[in-house]
C-alpha positions, 0 to 999 in steps of 0.5 A: 082324263075325260075332256082330254079324250073328248077335246082332242078327238074333237080337233082331230075329227074336225081335221078328219072331216074338212081334209079327208072327207072334204066337207067344207067348214060349215058343212063340218060344223053341221056334222058335228051336231051329234055332240050336244045331243049325245051329251044331252042324254049322257047327262040326262042318264048320270043324276038318275043313275047317281040315285040309285047306284052312287056316282061311282057307277056311271064314273065308271060305265061313262069312263068304259063307253068313253074308252070304247069310243076310240076302238071306233075311232081307232078303225076309221080310215079315209074310206069310212066316211061320215057314219063311223064319225057320227057312231064315234061322236055319239059314244064319246059324249054320252060316255063324256055326259055320264062322267060329267054330271056325276063327277061334277055332282061328287066335287060339288057334294065333297066341300062344304057350302061355303066353299062351292064356288072354290070347288066349281072353279078347280072343276072348271080349271081341271077340264080345261087344262085337260081340253087344252092337254087334249087338243095339243098331245092328240094334235101333235100325234096327227101332225107326227104321223101325218108328216111322218107318212106324207114325207115318205110318199114316193111322189112326194119325198123329195117336195116335204122338206126335213122338219126344223126345230 
């Protein structure tokens, strides 16, 4: 679920940075630098928290933080500017870091030593499937909303052909 949320929103964020805020691809890429920084902070907090409180605590807190990031994203408008994007990025990746490190450790601890490779592969596969589905689903939602709003605008009503299947 975290990969679904994080990677799907990164796709949407890239569209927002380039299509709405008007940044060139390189400029938009530079503006995603809060992602690795926040992820490192979340992961660094996760392991000590897991050691003191168990692995469930950082996972629950991380999921709550990831969910909270979408409150920030939901309030984003064309006039919000980059500051709101940076805040969203920091919040979602701190939560992702908390969940990711604790969940990976949980998977590693749940399989016997000779099966750690299999556990790691399953963990990576679920992350990759979540990422792909996140981009696909969130991209489809953005496309549907954009197409509906764009074709409903009076000056564009006749300029946009109806969608065909």
